[in-house]
C-alpha positions, 0 to 999 in steps of 0.5 A: 524471543525479543523484548521492547519497551512501551513509551509513555505515548503507548508506542513500541519499537519493533526489534530489528530481528522481528522486522527482518523476520517479517519483512516489515519496512518503514511506513508499512502497517501491522495488525495486532490480534489479541488472544487472551493475555497476549497479542499476535503481530501480523504485517499487512502487505498491500499490493494491487492484488489485494484490491482485485475484485473489490469493486464491480466492473463498470465495463470490460477491460480492453487491454493495456495497449488500448489504455496506453493509447488513451493516456497518450491521447489525453496527455497530448491534448493537455500539452497542446492546450497549455497556454504559452509562458506557463 
């Protein structure tokens, strides 16, 4: 069991052993779940997989190669339309 102090602002530093055990990195978020007289700390892992299916599809997916071609086409148009001297 690890120990930490709470600052006057209500902040706490998660001990290194706990961060390593939970694979928590700087900038990541955690969730506190209060149960009776104690709290459970859970890391929130964000990945694109977490967002899959939260929005309805507005059209069918044509495949990555089609997407790449469209991006290249639009990027090419943008580069062509840039005035000289910029």
